[in-house]
C-alpha positions in Angstrom: 261.7 74.4 104.2 264.2 71.2 104.7 264.6 68.8 107.6 268.3 69.4 109.6 269.8 66.3 109.6 270.1 63.6 112.3 273.3 62.6 113.5 272.9 59.3 115.9 276.5 58.2 117.8 276.8 55.2 120.7 278.7 57.3 123.5 278.7 54.3 125.9 278.1 50.6 126.8 276.8 49.5 130.1 276.0 46.1 129.4 278.0 43.1 130.8 278.3 41.6 126.8 279.1 42.8 123.5 276.7 44.2 120.7 275.1 41.6 119.1 275.1 44.0 115.8 278.8 44.7 116.3 278.3 48.6 117.4 281.3 49.9 119.3 281.4 53.2 120.9 282.4 56.1 118.2 280.4 54.4 115.7 278.4 57.4 114.2 275.2 56.8 111.7 273.3 60.0 109.7 269.7 59.2 110.3 269.0 60.3 106.4 271.5 57.9 104.6 272.6 55.3 107.2 269.8 54.5 109.4 269.4 51.1 107.9 272.9 50.5 109.3 271.5 50.7 113.3 270.2 47.8 114.9 266.8 47.7 114.8 266.0 47.4 118.6 267.8 50.8 118.7 265.9 51.7 116.1 263.0 51.5 117.3 264.2 53.0 120.7 265.9 56.5 118.8 262.7 56.9 115.8 260.1 59.1 118.7 263.6 61.3 119.8 264.7 61.9 116.5 261.3 62.9 115.3 260.8 65.2 118.1 264.1 66.5 116.8 263.6 67.2 113.7 260.5 68.6 113.6 261.7 71.3 116.0 260.7 70.0 119.5 263.3 69.7 122.4 263.7 66.9 125.2 263.6 68.0 128.4 266.2 67.3 130.2 268.8 67.1 127.4 270.7 70.1 126.0 269.0 71.5 123.1 268.7 69.6 119.3 270.3 66.0 121.5 269.2 63.5 123.3 270.1 60.2 124.8 268.8 56.9 124.8 269.9 53.2 125.6 268.9 50.4 123.6 267.1 47.6 125.2 268.5 44.8 125.0 269.7 44.6 129.0 272.7 42.4 128.5 274.6 44.7 125.7 273.0 48.2 126.8 274.6 50.5 124.1 274.5 54.3 125.0 272.8 56.9 121.9 273.7 60.0 121.4 271.1 61.6 118.7 272.1 65.2 117.4 270.9 67.4 115.6 272.4 69.2 112.7 271.5 72.5 111.9 273.1 73.9 108.8 272.6 76.7 106.9 
């Protein structure tokens, strides 16, 4: 059984300063092939959600197959959406 593809997309910025890594709303990363392009601080927060979604779990309060999380940098506060892409 292969794991589903995971897509991480920047959907909002709520902080008062720009992203020090240069991420912009709409930037999207394939977890399997591009995760090294994502800010390490954001990746640290994303990983538990990615793990839950790619092994079939769901995140309470989020639509099926998704998770919303924020960058831990309070000045930046990038908001990301993780999506499980179930390919058939």
